[in-house]
C-alpha positions as CSV (number, residue, x, y, z in Angstrom):
1,M,-5.6,-46.1,-51.2
2,V,-5.0,-42.6,-51.4
3,P,-5.6,-40.7,-48.1
4,E,-8.2,-38.0,-48.1
5,P,-6.7,-34.4,-48.1
6,L,-7.2,-32.7,-44.9
7,R,-9.8,-30.2,-44.9
8,P,-8.5,-26.6,-43.8
9,L,-10.5,-25.3,-40.7
10,R,-12.9,-22.5,-41.6
11,S,-10.5,-19.6,-41.2
12,N,-12.9,-17.0,-39.9
13,A,-15.1,-19.3,-37.8
14,L,-12.9,-20.1,-34.8
15,P,-10.8,-16.9,-34.7
16,S,-13.8,-14.9,-34.7
17,A,-15.6,-16.6,-31.8
18,F,-12.5,-16.9,-29.9
19,C,-11.9,-13.0,-30.2
20,V,-15.5,-12.7,-29.2
21,V,-14.9,-14.5,-26.0
22,V,-11.6,-12.8,-25.3
23,A,-13.2,-9.4,-25.8
24,E,-16.0,-10.2,-23.7
25,R,-14.0,-11.5,-20.7
26,R,-11.8,-8.4,-21.2
27,L,-14.9,-6.1,-20.8
28,L,-16.1,-8.0,-17.8
29,K,-12.6,-7.8,-16.0
30,N,-12.4,-4.2,-16.7
31,L,-15.9,-3.3,-15.5
32,A,-15.2,-5.6,-12.4
33,Y,-12.0,-3.9,-11.7
34,H,-13.5,-0.5,-11.9
35,L,-16.2,-1.6,-9.4
36,L,-13.8,-3.4,-7.0
37,G,-10.4,-1.7,-7.3
38,S,-8.5,-4.9,-7.3
39,V,-7.2,-7.1,-10.1
40,D,-7.6,-10.4,-7.9
41,A,-11.1,-9.5,-6.8
42,A,-12.1,-8.6,-10.4
43,E,-10.9,-11.9,-11.8
44,H,-12.6,-13.6,-9.0
45,A,-16.1,-11.8,-9.8
46,V,-15.5,-12.8,-13.4
47,Q,-14.9,-16.5,-12.7
48,A,-18.0,-16.3,-10.6
49,T,-19.9,-14.8,-13.2
50,Y,-19.0,-17.6,-15.8
51,T,-19.8,-20.2,-13.1
52,A,-23.1,-19.0,-12.8
53,W,-23.6,-18.8,-16.6
54,Y,-22.1,-22.4,-17.2
55,T,-24.3,-24.1,-14.6
56,M,-27.4,-22.3,-15.7
57,P,-29.8,-24.8,-17.3
58,D,-29.6,-24.8,-21.3
59,D,-33.3,-23.6,-21.3
60,K,-32.8,-20.9,-19.4
61,Q,-29.7,-19.6,-21.4
62,D,-31.8,-20.2,-24.5
63,G,-34.5,-18.0,-23.2
64,L,-32.4,-15.1,-22.8
65,D,-32.3,-12.2,-25.6
66,S,-28.9,-11.0,-24.7
67,P,-26.5,-13.2,-22.8
68,F,-23.9,-10.5,-22.7
69,T,-26.6,-8.2,-20.8
70,W,-27.2,-11.2,-18.3
71,L,-23.3,-11.6,-17.9
72,V,-23.0,-7.9,-17.2
73,G,-25.9,-7.9,-14.6
74,M,-24.7,-11.0,-12.7
75,L,-21.2,-9.5,-12.6
76,V,-22.5,-6.3,-11.1
77,Q,-24.6,-8.4,-8.5
78,I,-21.5,-10.4,-7.6
79,C,-19.4,-7.2,-7.2
80,I,-21.9,-5.7,-5.1
81,G,-21.9,-8.8,-2.8
82,L,-18.3,-8.7,-2.7
83,L,-18.5,-5.0,-1.7
84,E,-20.9,-5.2,0.9
85,S,-19.3,-8.5,2.4
86,S,-15.8,-7.0,2.6
87,P,-15.6,-3.3,3.6
88,T,-11.8,-3.5,3.8
89,Q,-11.4,-4.2,0.3
90,T,-12.9,-0.8,-0.5
91,A,-11.1,1.2,2.2
92,G,-9.8,4.6,0.7
93,H,-12.1,4.3,-2.3
94,T,-14.9,6.9,-2.5
95,A,-17.9,6.9,-4.8
96,G,-16.1,9.2,-7.3
97,H,-13.2,6.6,-7.6
98,V,-15.6,3.7,-8.3
99,L,-17.7,5.4,-11.0
């Protein structure tokens, strides 16, 4: 019996999807960093955002017109919550530095 030849992966599918996810995460992390002023706090906010996304029921995810818009909105809410709960993180930052 001759083994069936391996089919190559679609060269454009996986890298393209991966690039989109990486770019999305980078944008979210940059936004969080500019809002929070800390790399660690930004990473925490992005992780919390993705946790909220992946724990959302599928029917709610499917009902969203723009998942990226939802992710940005959730990230901003999380950042605001972090800023309100921990004023020491923002010591020394003025509104001009945040925006």
